[in-house]
N, C-alpha and C positions, 0 to 999 in steps of 0.2 A: 249637563246637569244629570246627576244620578237619579235613578228611578225612585229611590227612597226619599230624596229631596222633593221630587215632583209630587209624591204621595202626601208628604207633610204639607206642602204648599196648597195642594188641593183641599186638604182637611181644614186649613186655616182660612183660605181666601175664596174658594169656589162660591159663586153667587153673591159676593160682597163687592162693594165699591172700592176700587183700588187705583192707585197711581203707579205706573211702571216707570222706573228709571232705567234708561238704556244707554248703550254706548253711543258715540256721536251719531248724529242724524244728518241726512242730506237736505233737510229743510233749514237752510241757513238763516232765514229771516224770521224765525219763530220768535214771538214776543211773549212775555209772561201771561198776558191775558189769553193767548191762544194755547198755552201749554196744556191746560186741562182738557181742551177739545181733542188733543191728539193722544194724550197719555193717561187719561182718567176714564174709567168706565166700570161696568160690572164684569167681573172675570167669569166668562162663560165656560171656558175650556182651557186646560193646561195639560200638555203632554210633552214627550221628548222633542217634538218639533217646535213647539212654541205655545203662545198664549193668544186666545181670542177674547177681545174686549168688546162689549156692546156700549155704544155711546149712551149717556144717561138721558138725553132729550130726543135725539133723532132716531135711535135704534140702529144706527149704522154700525157695522162690524169692522174691527181692525185686527190684523194679525201681526204679532211680534215674534221673531225667531228666538228660540231659547238661548242661543249663543250670544245674543245681543242684550239680553236682560241682565241688569246689574242688581236691581232691587225691586221688590213688590211691597208697596206701602198701603195698609188699610186706611181708608179715609173715614172721618167722622161724618155721619149723615145726620143733619139737623131736621127735626120734624116741626113744622110751623104750628101744628096743633098742640104740641107739648109746651106748657107754660115756661118751663125752664129753658127750653130751646129758643122760645120767642125772645127772651132777653139776650141770649147769645147772638141771635140773628140780627137784632137791632144794633148791637155793638158792632157787628161786622159791617152792616150797612153804613153806620156813622163813620167808621174808619175808612170805608171805601170812598165816601164823600170827601173826607179830608185828603186822601191820596189823590183823587181827581183834581181837587183845588190846587194842590202842590204841583201836580203835573202841568196844569193850565198856566200856573204862574211861571214855571220853568220855561215852558214853550213860548210864552209871551216875552220873556226876557232874552231868549236865545237870539232874536233878531232885533234887539233894541240897540240902535246905533249910538244912543247916548250912554250906553253902558261901557265904561272905560275898560272893563275886562273882556269885552266882546272881541272875537276874532275879526270882526268887521272894522275895528278901530286900529288895527295893526298897520299904520301908515308905512313904516319902513318895509314891512313884508309885502304890502301891495305895490310899493315902488319897485322892489326887486322883481316881482312877478311881471310888472309892466316892462321893465328893462329886458328881462328874459324874452318876453313875447316879441318885443321890437327886434332884438337881435335874431331871434328865430325866424321871424318874417323876412328880415333882410337877407339872411342866409338862403332861405328857400326861394326868394324871388330871383336870386342870381342864378339858381340852378335851372 
């Protein structure tokens, strides 16, 4: 990253809540709800080596190397004391409840044996696996 770009980014984002978009990460099991824990925070420092973010709630610091950063996104911060923000916050909370209900419904259906589209009801596939296991066991017991 050029020094001139670093200066511009510092002017735009220093001290603000941002989300970093990076190249691939070695945390393969990251889920959406964890994303903000790892990549969102207050931009404390930005130089030619990288970015230091401070977690919004814990105060923990994170460092991201400059060559891994693809984008810096400023986040909207909602103030619960602001009447206009309260309406937006309530909308977000309602949408979150809807999403949680949808997720619960999906999870409850994923192991529903009566669901004809479930993987658990693939009788021919289960028969093939059982035959494979039987042949595998016979082969290995002879050795």
